N, C-alpha and C positions, 0 to 999 in steps of 0.2 A: 504493500500500500504506500509506503514512503516514496517509492519511485513514481507513483502516479501524481504526486504533487507538481504543480507547474514549476519549471526549473527557475523561474524568476522570483518565486515566492521565498521569502526569508522569514520563517517563523521564529528563529532564534530560540527554538525549543527542541527538546530531545524526544523522539518518538519511540514507542515500544515496537519491538519486532513482532511480526505475525499479525498485524492488523488485518482484519478480514474485509472483504467486499460485502456490503450489507444491502438488504432490501428495506426501504423506508417508505412509510405512508403517512400522509397528513390527513387527519379526520377532525376538522375544527369543531370546537364548541363555541362559546361566546367569543366574539372578536371585537377588536378596536384597531385603529390605524397602526399603533405601535406593534401589536401582535401580528398584524398582517405583514408589516415590514420585516419583523424578526423571523417569522415563519418562512417568508419568501427567501430571505438571505440564507437561512440554515439549509433549506432544500437545495438552493443553488450551489452551496458549498458541497453538499453531499454529491451532487452531480459532477462537480469539478474534480472531486476526489475519487471519482470512478465508481460510485455506488449507484444502485438502481432505485430511482424514486418512482413508486407505484401510485396508481390512481386510487386503488382500493386495497385493503389488507387481504392477504392470502395466508395459507398455512406456512408459507416460506418467509413471511414478513418478520424482520428482526427488530425493527423499531416502529412503533406507532406514536406519532406526535399528535397531541390534541391541545386544547386550551381550556381554561377555567377563569372565572372572575375573582379578583382579589377581594377578600373579606366577605364573600358571599358563599355560604355553604352549598355545595352541589348535592342534589338529591342522588342517593346511591344508585337509583335506576338510570341515571344519566352518566354514571362514572364509567369511563372506558376501561379502567382497571378491572372493574367488577363485571362489566357486561359485554366487553368486546367480543368474546368468544361466541356468545349467543347472537349478538347484533350482526356479526359478519359471518356467522356459521363456520367458525374456525374449530379445528380439532384440538388445538393446544393454546395455551396462553402465549401472548406476545409481550414484549417489553414496552410499556407505555411511559412516555415522558410528557408531562403536562406543562405548557407555557402559561404563566400567570403574569400579568402586567401590573406594576405599581409605580406611582410617581415618586420621585426622590423625597418630596415634601411629606407625603403620606407615610412612606417607609420610615423616615427619620422620626416622625411623630409617634409611630407605633413602637419603634425601638426605645425612644425616650420614655414612653409610658411603661413599657415592660421593665426597663432598668429601674424605674422608680418603685414599682410594686414588688420587684424581686428583692428589694432591700428589707421588706417586712418579714420578720420571722417570729412566730409562725405565719404562713401565708394567709391572707384573707380571701376566702373563696369568692367573695363578691368582686374582687379585682380581676377575676379570670373568667368572667361570663362573656365568652365569645360566641357568636352565632353558630349553631350547628354542633357544638361540642358537648360532650357528656358532663354531668354535674361533677364527676370525679376528676375532670381534666385539670383542675387547678393544681392538684398535687403533682401530677406529671410535669406540667409546665414549670412549676416552681423548681422541682428537682433538676429538670433539664436546663433551665435558665441558670441555676446555681452552678451547674457543671460547665456549660459552654457560653454563658452570657445571654443577653437579650436576643441575639441573632438565632441561637438554638431554640429558645422558647418560641420565637416567631416562626421558625422553620416548622415546628410541630403543629402550630396553628394553621399555617398555609397547607401543609400536607393533609391535615384533617379536613379542612374545608373544601379542598380540591379533590379529595378522595383519591390521593395518589402519593406514593413515597418518592418517586423520581420527579422532581419539580425543577423547571427552569424559571426562576423568578427574574423577569425582565424589568429592569429599573430605568426609567427615563420619562421625560415629559412628552415631547413630540416625536422623539426618536430614541432607540435603545442606547443607553450609556454603558451599561454593564449588565451581566447576567450572573446570578448566583446559581450554583448547581447543588441542589439538595438531594440527599439520599437517605437510606434506611438508618445508618449509624449516626447521622447528624453532621455529615460533611457540608461545607459551604464554600468551596473554592469559587473563584470568580473569573469570568471572561470579560475583559475590558475593551471597549471600543475606543482606541486611541487614534481616531481620525483615519483609520484604514479599515473600511468595512470588510474587505476580503479577508484580512488577517483575523478580524473579530469573529466572523462567522466560521472560518476554518477552525479556529480554536474551539468553538462550541461543538462543531461537527466531530472534531477529532477527540474531544473529551467523551462524547457519546460512543464513538466508535471504539475507544479504548475499553470502556466498561462492557461492551457487548462482545468484544473479540476474545475474551477469556471465558472460562466455564467454571461452574461450581465443582468442588472436589469433596462432595458429601455422600458419595455412593459407597458407604462403608460395607465391609464384608466381615462376617463372623466366622472364625475358624476354630477347629479343635473341639474337644469335649469340654463341657463346663468345668471350671476349676472348683474343687470341693470348698465349701464355705469355711471349714476349719482351717484350710491352708490359707485362704484369703485373709482370714481374721488374724493369722499369725504374722502377717507382713507388717513391717514398720511404716511403709509409705502411706497406706490409707489413713492411718492415725496421724501421721505427720501432715497430711493434706488438711485434715479437719482442724488441727491446731493452727496451721498456717492461715486458714480462712479466718479464724478468730483474730489473729494478729494483724492481718491485712485489713480486716474490718475495723479494728481500732484506729487504723490510720486512714480510713475512708478512701481506700483505693478504688473499690468498686462502687459505682452508682447504682441506683435502684433499677430493677427491670422495668422496661416499658411494656405496658399492656395496651393493645390497640383499643379494647373496649373501654378502657379508662379515658381515652381521648374522644372517641366517637362511637356511637351505637349504630352498627351496620349489620343487618341480618346475614348478608352474604360475604362478609369480610373473610371468614375462615376459608372460603374457597379460593381466595386470591393471594392472601399473605398469611403468615403465621399469626396466631392470636397474641403472641408476645415474643420478645427477644431479650436475651440477657446481654449484659455489657461486660465482656471479658471472659477469660478462662485462665486456668493454670494447671500445671502438672509437674510431677516429680518422678524420677527414675526409680524403679523397683528391680534390683538385680535378680531377685528370686524368680521373677517371671520374664526377665529381660525385656521389659516394656515400661511404658509411661503410665502412671496412674494419674488420670486427668479428669477434669469436670465434664459433665455431660452437656449436651446442647440445651440452651434455654428455650428453643422453639418447640421442644417436646412437651415441656411443662415448666411452670415457674420454678426457678432455682435461686435461693438466697445465697449468693457467693460468700457472704460474711459468716454464714453459719450452716455449712453443708453437712449432710449425713452420708453414710456409706452408699446409699442409693443414688446419690448425686455424683458418683464416681464411675468411670469406665476404664478399661484396660486397653491401651493401644500398643500393639506389638510390631507394627510395620505399616508400610504404605503400598497400596495396590499398584500394579503396573500402570504407567501413564498417569500417575497421581489421580486416579479416578476417585479415590477415597482412602480411608484408613483400614487397616486390618486389626480387628479387635477380638478379644476373648471375653466370654461370659463367666459369671460366677453362680454356682448353685445357691438357691435360697435367698437371693437378693434381687432387687429390680435391676434390669440391664437395659437402660436407655442408651441411644447412640451418643458417642462422644461429641464434644464441642465442634462447631463448624470449622474451627481452626486446628482440628486434629492433624490433618496432613501437614500443615505449616509447622506445628510443634514437633512432629516426628521427623519430617524430611530435613529439617535444619541440621540434624546430626550427620547426614550422609557425607558431606565433604570434610567433616571435622575429625580430628584424631580421637582414638579411644585410649584409655589408660587403665592400669591395674590398681585397684585399691586393696589394701591388705592390713593386717595387724602390724604395729600396735595402734596406728591412727584409726583403724576401723575394726569392728568386731568380726569381720568376715573378709574373705578374699574373692574378688570378682573383677572381670573386665567390664568397663562401663564407658559410656560416652563422656566426653570431656565436660559437657553441660549436664548438671544434675537436675536443676529445676528451671522451669520456664513460666513466665508471667506475661499475660497479654491483657492489656486494659485500654479503655477508651480515655486515656490520659495523655499528657505531655510531660516532658522533662525540661524544667526551667533552667537547671544548672547541675553540674556534677564535678566531683573531685577526680581529676585524671590519674591520681596516684592509686585509686581504688577501682575506678569505673572507666570503661572504654566505650566511645560512641562508634558504632559501625553503620555508616550511612548506606541507604539503598542506592541503587543506580540512579543517575540523574533523571531519567525519563519518569521515574515514579513521583518526582516532585513537580514535574511539568504537567503530567496527565495521570491523576490518581486512579487507582484500581479499586474494585469492590472487595469486600470481605468474603471469606469462604471460597475464594477463587484460586485457580491454578497460578494466575499471575501474581497474586499476593504471596502464595506459598513459595514460588520461585524467587521473588524479590527478597523475602526474609532469608531464605536459604543462602542466596548469593551474598547478602550483606554480612551475615555471621561467618561465612566462609572466609572473609577477609579480616575478621577480628583477630588481632595479633595475640591477645591474651588467651584466646581459645585455641589458636594454632599452636601455641607454646604453653602446655599445661603448667610449666614452672613459672610463667609470668605471674608476678605477685598480684596483679589486678584480678579481683574475684568476680566482677560483674561486667557484662557487656549489654548494650541495648541498641535498638534501632527505632527510628520514628517512622510510622506509617502516616504520611500526610493525609489529613481529613479523617483519619481513623483513630490512631492512638499509638501505643508503645508496645514493643516486645522486649522483655528483659530476660537475659540468660544468666544463671548463677552456676559457678563451678563447684566442685566438691571441696568443701571447707572442713577440715578435720575439727571435730568437737562442736560443730554447728548443726542445727536442725535444717531441713530443707527450707529455703527462702529466708533463713535468719540473716544471712549476709545482706539481703535486699532490705529487709525491714530495719535492720540496724543502720544501714546507710541512709535510709529515709530519716531515722531519728537523729543521726549525727549531722545532717545537712550535706552529706557527701553525695547524695542523690535526691534532688529536690523535685518532687512530683508536682505537676500543675494541672489544673482543670482545663486549661487551654491547650488545644491540639493545633499545631501548625497546619495550614491549608495549602502550602506550596513550598517554594524554595526557602531554605533555612540553613543555618550553620551554627557552630559554637565557637566562640572566641574567648581567650582568657581575660580575666579582670586583673586588677593589681595584685590580688592575693594568689593568682594562679587558678582559681575556680573557673571552669568553662561555662560561659553564659550563652543562652539562646539568643540568636539574632535572626529575625525574619526579614525576607526581602518582600518588596511590594509585588502584588499580583501582576 
């Protein structure tokens, strides 16, 4: 796909490899001149980039563009996300992106209002009475706003009212000035119109193409006979996971699960999206099964990451060929839900890294293990860190210019490649105990080495306590770097969109 760009075009951005040629359809809802101009520009860019723009959706359609009105709740019977299959007689769901137009003045007024009401603790439900939203929405909006600021609370409002998770919020008076890209996990990167409409619309089209050109890696496979419960109960890792959940909970690492029905009451929503999704996952290595004991997927049922039970844990022992999903084991006598959607990411990152042997007297047993003992994935950022203890392992540049979706092959590959370059992991004797990478628009993945005398994740939470790893609610949305301050602490610096 990169070769199909006009040779005179200078995006000054890094493209992912393997971008696919897509079939795109526009099925408009409510329209105004700004939405007409924006839709026309996006469709023209798709054509210039070699994609097929269709008149009507088919079973081969990859992207269905539609529109909705800002601040006005869409009846679920008009929602493309919920009704496109029936409306166009499709055999499968397609990817719906909804364009919503707002003026800069209205957007700023709404953000100012949300910033003001988010300061109240506890929240006042009366402050969060937005048209079309469930009575319980105030709690979700408050929690999301405290995590990501007013823009994230606004994002959840727009998604709820437009009945869609993938939103292109078009900001401008008479013409589009910029577009926010909203998604499931709360990303809000921005395409900016800097007096070059071609580059502007290409940026939008390429962001959509990037998200569609990868695939989910959640087709997990169960292997082997169920492990006897007594054997499972004798392992240290499940107990360590429960203890780590409490410790991470004390430090407010995980934010509350988002339940769709707490935002909007829609009879058919469960047919289109999961009823809820959790924020983050974590896992630690258990040598006795030669696998990762990790949290289950939150889309299966609600999971309180701050206070897990053994039924909230899964065993990951490998990755399926082609990264189709994880290979898992079950345990007799306990609930066996699928692992987290990041299971492949957590397991596959060990592939290019060395293994080492742990043995007495530092450890009470001998085993060959991956260099990474414990892995923590959360929808958080890292504000600063001490380079004497912590190493930052950046993703490839294209991941900052065009972010990818969670639970996808592209994200798993990006995480694996980033940690494969972490010097403290490539050299087990390196004194740095922790490595991390930032997933723009998404969060952080933290890797912890085997630290004698420490419990799983202990090095991480002690680094949080000491200020050697400063976790922040803000997640960078694009290009970023860390630079030292006068004391040598590495400080986050973000570049403009």
